[in-house]
N, C-alpha and C positions, 0 to 999 in steps of 0.2 A: 434203295431209296426209302423203303418202309422203315428200316432201322434208323435212318437219319431223322425221319419225321417223328418217330417215337421218342427219340432222344430230345428233340427240340420241344415237343409238347410236354414231355416229362420234366424238362428243366423249367418250363413256364409254370406248370402246376406246382412243382416243388418250391419255386420262388414265391408264388402266391401264398402257399402254406406257411413259409417262413415269414412272409409279410404279415399274415394274420396272427401268428404267434412269434413275435420278435423275441430275441434273446441271443446269448452267446453260444452259438453252435460251431463246433469245429467241423466244418464241412465246406468244401468248395463246390465247384461246378459239377463234379462227378457225383458227390453225395447228394446234392440238391436234385440232380436228374434222377438218381435212384429213388429218392424220396417221392418224387412225382410219379414215376413209373410204378413203384410199389403202392402208392395211393390209388392209382387207377386199378391195380389188381385187387386191392382190398375192397374198393367200391364195387367192382364187378362181382366179386365173390359174395359180398353181403347182399348185393342187389339180386343175385340169383337165389340166394338162400331165402330172401323175403318175397320172391316172386315178382320183383320189379323188372328184371331183365330175363330174357330167354337164355338158355345155355349157349355159350359161344358169342353172345352179344356183348360188345364192349360197354363199359360204363360211360356215362355222360361227363361233360366237362366239370360241372359243379359238384357232382357226386365224387369225381376223382379228387377234387380239391379237399372235400370233406375226408376222404380216405387218407390223403396225404397229411392232413392235420392230425388225424387219429394216429398215424404212424409216428409223427413228430412228437406227440405227447408220450407215446409208449417209449420211444427212443430216449427222450429226456428222463423219463422215470427210471429206465434201466441204467442210464449213465450215472445216476446218483448213487 
């Protein structure tokens, strides 16, 4: 059940990130979900590095969106 919930939230976060930065991205449901999950991981890592989150504490919803936007910018830069 935890995995299904993670995929659903990851897809929502990835979709919001793609809505914030529109463009032609070759990625469907799976890549959008991975973008959201990766964004949450990036936000959690950066939050722990800056002392915003304790070790093992997950990132918040809005910071996960910011992390997904960062990943989307990096992915677009690498694709060029």
